[in-house]
NUZAVO-262746 format. One record per residue (C-alpha): residue in three letters; y, z, x negated. Coordinates in nm, 3 decimals, padded with zeros to 5 digits. Last residue first. Layout:
BEGIN
{residuo:ala	y:Y	z:Z	x:X} $
...
//
This chain:
BEGIN
{residuo:unk	y:03.108	z:03.565	x:01.227} $
{residuo:unk	y:03.461	z:03.457	x:01.308} $
{residuo:unk	y:03.539	z:03.362	x:00.948} $
{residuo:unk	y:03.328	z:03.046	x:00.963} $
{residuo:unk	y:03.573	z:02.817	x:01.142} $
{residuo:unk	y:03.877	z:02.936	x:00.947} $
{residuo:unk	y:03.710	z:02.895	x:00.609} $
{residuo:unk	y:03.572	z:02.557	x:00.718} $
{residuo:unk	y:03.910	z:02.425	x:00.831} $
{residuo:unk	y:04.080	z:02.546	x:00.513} $
{residuo:unk	y:03.811	z:02.387	x:00.295} $
{residuo:unk	y:03.846	z:02.054	x:00.477} $
{residuo:unk	y:04.225	z:02.073	x:00.439} $
{residuo:unk	y:04.200	z:02.134	x:00.065} $
{residuo:unk	y:03.938	z:01.859	x:00.034} $
{residuo:unk	y:04.185	z:01.610	x:00.175} $
{residuo:unk	y:04.204	z:01.358	x:00.460} $
{residuo:unk	y:03.984	z:01.563	x:00.692} $
{residuo:unk	y:03.619	z:01.619	x:00.782} $
{residuo:unk	y:03.440	z:01.942	x:00.867} $
{residuo:unk	y:03.084	z:02.054	x:00.939} $
{residuo:unk	y:02.968	z:02.407	x:01.020} $
{residuo:unk	y:02.596	z:02.465	x:01.050} $
{residuo:unk	y:02.454	z:02.777	x:01.212} $
{residuo:unk	y:02.118	z:02.920	x:01.112} $
{residuo:unk	y:01.881	z:03.170	x:01.269} $
{residuo:unk	y:01.595	z:02.914	x:01.278} $
{residuo:unk	y:01.444	z:02.649	x:01.507} $
{residuo:unk	y:01.722	z:02.524	x:01.733} $
{residuo:unk	y:01.980	z:02.529	x:01.457} $
{residuo:unk	y:02.327	z:02.598	x:01.586} $
{residuo:unk	y:02.609	z:02.345	x:01.563} $
{residuo:unk	y:02.980	z:02.386	x:01.499} $
{residuo:unk	y:03.169	z:02.061	x:01.425} $
{residuo:unk	y:03.522	z:02.056	x:01.284} $
{residuo:unk	y:03.754	z:01.756	x:01.295} $
{residuo:unk	y:04.020	z:01.565	x:01.105} $
{residuo:unk	y:04.356	z:01.393	x:01.081} $
{residuo:unk	y:04.530	z:01.596	x:01.352} $
{residuo:unk	y:04.263	z:01.825	x:01.494} $
{residuo:unk	y:03.943	z:01.739	x:01.677} $
{residuo:unk	y:03.691	z:02.005	x:01.780} $
{residuo:unk	y:03.320	z:01.926	x:01.782} $
{residuo:unk	y:03.084	z:02.167	x:01.960} $
{residuo:unk	y:02.709	z:02.122	x:01.921} $
{residuo:unk	y:02.536	z:01.793	x:01.996} $
{residuo:unk	y:02.736	z:01.569	x:02.228} $
{residuo:unk	y:02.991	z:01.842	x:02.297} $
{residuo:unk	y:03.317	z:01.660	x:02.229} $
{residuo:unk	y:03.663	z:01.821	x:02.201} $
{residuo:unk	y:04.026	z:01.721	x:02.175} $
{residuo:unk	y:04.364	z:01.803	x:02.023} $
{residuo:unk	y:04.288	z:02.144	x:01.870} $
{residuo:unk	y:04.610	z:02.269	x:01.712} $
{residuo:unk	y:04.595	z:02.310	x:01.333} $
{residuo:unk	y:04.670	z:02.663	x:01.214} $
{residuo:unk	y:04.335	z:02.700	x:01.039} $
{residuo:unk	y:04.163	z:02.606	x:01.367} $
{residuo:unk	y:04.355	z:02.607	x:01.694} $
{residuo:unk	y:04.303	z:02.634	x:02.070} $
{residuo:unk	y:03.939	z:02.742	x:02.065} $
{residuo:unk	y:03.663	z:02.680	x:02.318} $
{residuo:unk	y:03.431	z:02.880	x:02.543} $
{residuo:unk	y:03.135	z:02.711	x:02.380} $
{residuo:unk	y:03.293	z:02.797	x:02.048} $
{residuo:unk	y:03.294	z:03.170	x:02.118} $
{residuo:unk	y:02.955	z:03.170	x:02.289} $
{residuo:unk	y:02.801	z:02.991	x:01.992} $
{residuo:unk	y:02.943	z:03.246	x:01.751} $
{residuo:unk	y:02.821	z:03.543	x:01.956} $
{residuo:unk	y:02.470	z:03.402	x:01.999} $
{residuo:unk	y:02.433	z:03.331	x:01.628} $
{residuo:unk	y:02.565	z:03.675	x:01.538} $
{residuo:unk	y:02.301	z:03.840	x:01.761} $
{residuo:unk	y:02.028	z:03.610	x:01.631} $
{residuo:unk	y:02.123	z:03.718	x:01.280} $
{residuo:unk	y:02.300	z:03.467	x:01.060} $
{residuo:unk	y:02.221	z:03.223	x:00.781} $
{residuo:unk	y:02.528	z:03.005	x:00.737} $
{residuo:unk	y:02.508	z:02.639	x:00.641} $
{residuo:unk	y:02.839	z:02.488	x:00.527} $
{residuo:unk	y:02.901	z:02.113	x:00.543} $
{residuo:unk	y:03.174	z:01.921	x:00.367} $
{residuo:unk	y:03.362	z:01.594	x:00.418} $
{residuo:unk	y:03.659	z:01.410	x:00.269} $
{residuo:unk	y:03.808	z:01.092	x:00.413} $
{residuo:unk	y:04.092	z:00.897	x:00.254} $
{residuo:unk	y:04.204	z:00.602	x:00.462} $
{residuo:unk	y:04.030	z:00.278	x:00.559} $
{residuo:unk	y:04.152	z:00.029	x:00.299} $
{residuo:unk	y:04.249	z:00.254	x:00.010} $
{residuo:unk	y:03.947	z:00.475	x:00.072} $
{residuo:unk	y:03.704	z:00.181	x:00.059} $
{residuo:unk	y:03.864	z:00.043	x:-00.258} $
{residuo:unk	y:03.834	z:00.385	x:-00.424} $
{residuo:unk	y:03.463	z:00.397	x:-00.329} $
{residuo:unk	y:03.407	z:00.048	x:-00.470} $
{residuo:unk	y:03.588	z:00.138	x:-00.791} $
{residuo:unk	y:03.379	z:00.454	x:-00.830} $
{residuo:unk	y:03.061	z:00.250	x:-00.784} $
{residuo:unk	y:03.164	z:00.010	x:-01.059} $
{residuo:unk	y:03.262	z:-00.344	x:-00.968} $
{residuo:unk	y:03.101	z:-00.684	x:-01.011} $
{residuo:unk	y:03.094	z:-00.729	x:-00.632} $
{residuo:unk	y:02.748	z:-00.889	x:-00.642} $
{residuo:unk	y:02.616	z:-00.651	x:-00.910} $
{residuo:unk	y:02.760	z:-00.341	x:-00.743} $
{residuo:unk	y:02.619	z:-00.450	x:-00.406} $
{residuo:unk	y:02.277	z:-00.517	x:-00.559} $
{residuo:unk	y:02.275	z:-00.168	x:-00.710} $
{residuo:unk	y:02.369	z:-00.010	x:-00.377} $
{residuo:unk	y:02.100	z:-00.215	x:-00.204} $
{residuo:unk	y:01.846	z:-00.093	x:-00.458} $
{residuo:unk	y:01.932	z:00.267	x:-00.371} $
{residuo:unk	y:01.899	z:00.188	x:-00.001} $
{residuo:unk	y:01.551	z:00.037	x:-00.048} $
{residuo:unk	y:01.434	z:00.342	x:-00.246} $
{residuo:unk	y:01.584	z:00.584	x:00.008} $
{residuo:unk	y:01.407	z:00.431	x:00.307} $
{residuo:unk	y:01.504	z:00.554	x:00.655} $
{residuo:unk	y:01.356	z:00.394	x:00.964} $
{residuo:unk	y:01.390	z:00.088	x:01.185} $
{residuo:unk	y:01.243	z:-00.122	x:00.901} $
{residuo:unk	y:01.401	z:-00.389	x:00.677} $
{residuo:unk	y:01.607	z:-00.675	x:00.818} $
{residuo:unk	y:01.874	z:-00.453	x:00.971} $
{residuo:unk	y:01.936	z:-00.130	x:00.780} $
{residuo:unk	y:01.832	z:00.230	x:00.845} $
{residuo:unk	y:02.011	z:00.520	x:00.681} $
{residuo:unk	y:01.915	z:00.880	x:00.609} $
{residuo:unk	y:02.148	z:01.077	x:00.382} $
{residuo:unk	y:02.199	z:01.404	x:00.573} $
{residuo:unk	y:02.499	z:01.276	x:00.768} $
{residuo:unk	y:02.303	z:01.025	x:00.973} $
{residuo:unk	y:02.278	z:00.650	x:00.975} $
{residuo:unk	y:02.242	z:00.321	x:01.155} $
{residuo:unk	y:02.301	z:-00.029	x:01.027} $
{residuo:unk	y:02.301	z:-00.378	x:01.176} $
{residuo:unk	y:02.149	z:-00.278	x:01.511} $
{residuo:unk	y:02.038	z:-00.548	x:01.756} $
{residuo:unk	y:01.936	z:-00.297	x:02.023} $
{residuo:unk	y:01.619	z:-00.130	x:02.157} $
{residuo:unk	y:01.421	z:-00.066	x:01.838} $
{residuo:unk	y:01.729	z:00.028	x:01.635} $
{residuo:unk	y:01.854	z:00.253	x:01.916} $
{residuo:unk	y:01.525	z:00.445	x:01.914} $
{residuo:unk	y:01.546	z:00.485	x:01.539} $
{residuo:unk	y:01.899	z:00.622	x:01.570} $
{residuo:unk	y:01.782	z:00.890	x:01.815} $
{residuo:unk	y:01.481	z:00.976	x:01.598} $
{residuo:unk	y:01.722	z:01.008	x:01.305} $
{residuo:unk	y:01.838	z:01.348	x:01.428} $
{residuo:unk	y:02.186	z:01.453	x:01.541} $
{residuo:unk	y:02.289	z:01.334	x:01.887} $
{residuo:unk	y:02.401	z:00.974	x:01.904} $
{residuo:unk	y:02.718	z:00.769	x:01.857} $
{residuo:unk	y:02.708	z:00.396	x:01.927} $
{residuo:unk	y:02.941	z:00.138	x:01.775} $
{residuo:unk	y:02.991	z:-00.222	x:01.890} $
{residuo:unk	y:03.135	z:-00.429	x:01.606} $
{residuo:unk	y:03.482	z:-00.585	x:01.610} $
{residuo:unk	y:03.500	z:-00.580	x:01.227} $
{residuo:unk	y:03.822	z:-00.377	x:01.222} $
{residuo:unk	y:03.715	z:-00.147	x:01.507} $
{residuo:unk	y:03.373	z:-00.101	x:01.348} $
{residuo:unk	y:03.540	z:-00.002	x:01.023} $
{residuo:unk	y:03.764	z:00.253	x:01.190} $
{residuo:unk	y:03.473	z:00.413	x:01.377} $
{residuo:unk	y:03.269	z:00.428	x:01.054} $
{residuo:unk	y:03.560	z:00.607	x:00.888} $
{residuo:unk	y:03.518	z:00.878	x:01.150} $
{residuo:unk	y:03.251	z:01.029	x:00.925} $
{residuo:unk	y:02.904	z:01.123	x:01.052} $
{residuo:unk	y:02.824	z:01.449	x:01.236} $
{residuo:unk	y:02.747	z:01.300	x:01.579} $
{residuo:unk	y:02.494	z:01.049	x:01.444} $
{residuo:unk	y:02.590	z:00.690	x:01.373} $
{residuo:unk	y:02.480	z:00.359	x:01.519} $
{residuo:unk	y:02.631	z:00.018	x:01.443} $
{residuo:unk	y:02.573	z:-00.303	x:01.638} $
{residuo:unk	y:02.501	z:-00.640	x:01.486} $
{residuo:unk	y:02.638	z:-00.893	x:01.240} $
{residuo:unk	y:02.559	z:-00.991	x:00.883} $
{residuo:unk	y:02.781	z:-01.209	x:00.664} $
{residuo:unk	y:02.619	z:-01.089	x:00.340} $
{residuo:unk	y:02.944	z:-01.022	x:00.153} $
{residuo:unk	y:03.186	z:-00.899	x:00.420} $
{residuo:unk	y:02.955	z:-00.762	x:00.688} $
{residuo:unk	y:02.662	z:-00.624	x:00.488} $
{residuo:unk	y:02.888	z:-00.509	x:00.204} $
{residuo:unk	y:03.132	z:-00.324	x:00.432} $
{residuo:unk	y:02.844	z:-00.153	x:00.613} $
{residuo:unk	y:02.682	z:-00.068	x:00.279} $
{residuo:unk	y:02.998	z:00.096	x:00.148} $
{residuo:unk	y:03.049	z:00.281	x:00.478} $
{residuo:unk	y:02.699	z:00.432	x:00.487} $
{residuo:unk	y:02.715	z:00.516	x:00.114} $
{residuo:unk	y:03.049	z:00.687	x:00.175} $
{residuo:unk	y:02.908	z:00.901	x:00.454} $
{residuo:unk	y:02.590	z:00.968	x:00.252} $
{residuo:unk	y:02.780	z:01.133	x:-00.032} $
{residuo:unk	y:02.887	z:00.987	x:-00.365} $
{residuo:unk	y:02.865	z:01.260	x:-00.630} $
{residuo:unk	y:03.082	z:01.219	x:-00.939} $
{residuo:unk	y:02.906	z:01.172	x:-01.273} $
{residuo:unk	y:03.169	z:00.930	x:-01.398} $
{residuo:unk	y:02.938	z:00.630	x:-01.355} $
{residuo:unk	y:02.885	z:00.716	x:-00.989} $
{residuo:unk	y:02.625	z:00.954	x:-00.848} $
{residuo:unk	y:02.418	z:00.873	x:-00.542} $
{residuo:unk	y:02.232	z:01.046	x:-00.259} $
{residuo:unk	y:01.952	z:00.899	x:-00.051} $
{residuo:unk	y:01.704	z:00.993	x:00.220} $
{residuo:unk	y:01.358	z:00.845	x:00.279} $
{residuo:unk	y:01.203	z:00.949	x:-00.052} $
{residuo:unk	y:00.959	z:01.207	x:00.089} $
{residuo:unk	y:01.104	z:01.489	x:-00.119} $
{residuo:unk	y:01.458	z:01.352	x:-00.131} $
{residuo:unk	y:01.592	z:01.049	x:-00.314} $
{residuo:unk	y:01.845	z:01.037	x:-00.594} $
{residuo:unk	y:02.022	z:00.739	x:-00.753} $
{residuo:unk	y:02.248	z:00.768	x:-01.056} $
{residuo:unk	y:02.469	z:00.472	x:-01.134} $
{residuo:unk	y:02.628	z:00.290	x:-01.429} $
{residuo:unk	y:02.461	z:00.507	x:-01.691} $
{residuo:unk	y:02.646	z:00.613	x:-02.004} $
{residuo:unk	y:02.403	z:00.888	x:-02.097} $
{residuo:unk	y:02.650	z:01.177	x:-02.087} $
{residuo:unk	y:02.789	z:01.083	x:-01.745} $
{residuo:unk	y:02.458	z:00.992	x:-01.584} $
{residuo:unk	y:02.286	z:01.297	x:-01.736} $
{residuo:unk	y:02.553	z:01.539	x:-01.611} $
{residuo:unk	y:02.538	z:01.401	x:-01.257} $
{residuo:unk	y:02.156	z:01.403	x:-01.252} $
{residuo:unk	y:02.147	z:01.765	x:-01.369} $
{residuo:unk	y:02.405	z:01.868	x:-01.109} $
{residuo:unk	y:02.206	z:01.700	x:-00.830} $
{residuo:unk	y:02.116	z:01.992	x:-00.605} $
{residuo:unk	y:02.474	z:02.108	x:-00.541} $
{residuo:unk	y:02.581	z:01.749	x:-00.470} $
{residuo:unk	y:02.320	z:01.688	x:-00.201} $
{residuo:unk	y:02.002	z:01.480	x:-00.234} $
{residuo:unk	y:01.764	z:01.733	x:-00.070} $
{residuo:unk	y:01.465	z:01.842	x:-00.277} $
{residuo:unk	y:01.558	z:02.215	x:-00.258} $
{residuo:unk	y:01.549	z:02.325	x:-00.621} $
{residuo:unk	y:01.284	z:02.556	x:-00.770} $
{residuo:unk	y:01.144	z:02.275	x:-00.984} $
{residuo:unk	y:01.020	z:02.096	x:-00.674} $
{residuo:unk	y:00.775	z:02.385	x:-00.610} $
{residuo:unk	y:00.478	z:02.144	x:-00.581} $
{residuo:unk	y:00.565	z:01.986	x:-00.918} $
{residuo:unk	y:00.399	z:01.657	x:-01.016} $
{residuo:unk	y:00.627	z:01.480	x:-01.262} $
{residuo:unk	y:00.917	z:01.241	x:-01.203} $
{residuo:unk	y:01.199	z:01.492	x:-01.233} $
{residuo:unk	y:01.407	z:01.240	x:-01.429} $
{residuo:unk	y:01.375	z:00.865	x:-01.445} $
{residuo:unk	y:01.513	z:00.574	x:-01.647} $
{residuo:unk	y:01.504	z:00.228	x:-01.492} $
{residuo:unk	y:01.410	z:-00.023	x:-01.760} $
{residuo:unk	y:01.179	z:-00.231	x:-01.545} $
{residuo:unk	y:01.301	z:-00.282	x:-01.191} $
{residuo:unk	y:01.039	z:-00.326	x:-00.916} $
{residuo:unk	y:00.784	z:-00.066	x:-01.025} $
{residuo:unk	y:01.059	z:00.136	x:-01.192} $
{residuo:unk	y:01.175	z:00.230	x:-00.842} $
{residuo:unk	y:00.827	z:00.350	x:-00.744} $
{residuo:unk	y:00.695	z:00.578	x:-01.019} $
{residuo:unk	y:00.799	z:00.897	x:-00.842} $
{residuo:unk	y:00.958	z:00.835	x:-00.503} $
{residuo:unk	y:00.724	z:01.082	x:-00.332} $
{residuo:unk	y:00.908	z:01.385	x:-00.466} $
{residuo:unk	y:00.977	z:01.570	x:-00.791} $
{residuo:unk	y:01.352	z:01.523	x:-00.718} $
{residuo:unk	y:01.298	z:01.145	x:-00.751} $
{residuo:unk	y:01.603	z:01.128	x:-00.977} $
{residuo:unk	y:01.674	z:00.773	x:-01.092} $
{residuo:unk	y:01.906	z:00.669	x:-01.373} $
{residuo:unk	y:02.017	z:00.306	x:-01.367} $
{residuo:unk	y:02.181	z:00.102	x:-01.642} $
{residuo:unk	y:02.308	z:-00.228	x:-01.504} $
{residuo:unk	y:02.268	z:-00.522	x:-01.738} $
{residuo:unk	y:02.395	z:-00.753	x:-01.464} $
{residuo:unk	y:02.105	z:-00.992	x:-01.527} $
{residuo:unk	y:01.854	z:-00.734	x:-01.400} $
{residuo:unk	y:02.053	z:-00.664	x:-01.083} $
{residuo:unk	y:02.084	z:-01.038	x:-01.018} $
{residuo:unk	y:01.710	z:-01.086	x:-01.071} $
{residuo:unk	y:01.635	z:-00.802	x:-00.826} $
{residuo:unk	y:01.818	z:-00.970	x:-00.540} $
{residuo:unk	y:01.678	z:-00.735	x:-00.273} $
{residuo:unk	y:01.483	z:-00.835	x:00.040} $
{residuo:unk	y:01.186	z:-01.038	x:-00.090} $
{residuo:unk	y:01.135	z:-00.809	x:-00.391} $
{residuo:unk	y:01.127	z:-00.508	x:-00.158} $
{residuo:unk	y:00.825	z:-00.659	x:00.020} $
{residuo:unk	y:00.633	z:-00.696	x:-00.306} $
{residuo:unk	y:00.706	z:-00.332	x:-00.386} $
{residuo:unk	y:00.574	z:-00.223	x:-00.045} $
{residuo:unk	y:00.259	z:-00.432	x:-00.078} $
{residuo:unk	y:00.210	z:-00.282	x:-00.425} $
{residuo:unk	y:00.237	z:00.071	x:-00.286} $
{residuo:unk	y:00.000	z:00.000	x:00.000} $
//
């Protein structure tokens, strides 16, 4: 099955272009299922954390900035053009640019959407989960693409991909599905698409991110997971269910309750969502600056 998968990737990604570009790629499989796969289609890819380790080296195998410090440092010190990370079962992606800076799933979503429309001439509808950046909304408006917003969980996006002509669908945690592949997440495929995009555009990943921000506005995002008692969880949910008039001094201008409670402020939003399976509440925030995101999160979480 592995060889069949690799053969399929070779029909969907311009591997020769990536090879000719001389791109230096560092891949972090996070001790997961992606081990020995990426280098099966691209010789010369360097890997870290590619050994069998049931404890994942003591690090949660989720491709988030706080879990990829080793990858970031190695990309910067080793002169790599991109660092690609996939999670334990290799369906979710995170990336690091040539400066060692983390590129989150929101930006990967938007970069690939721009590439699919502008360079590959693709069309179709776009699906995003409730916690994904508003930049997707702006892009869909510019490209005149129908956009759907679903509850959190890729199963909702998958269903849309099987029922509609979806170009790309994604969630905040790094899972993206792309037209022409499968109606599911695939971190290896997405990582190769990023490399192909860089080779086609002949730009570094940091340049592509800067270009995106210049065109569609600066968007910063953070998520905070708080472990709470059931009593605290109930109290917090009741508070936000009732509603708030301001967060961090910013008046609340609107609200959506698709999955949790999302409050819109000028230039940003805060989402409060309780886990259905554990005593955990997630707080998400987006705004035009990290300082504003931090302020929104501090204010949202202080009512514990």
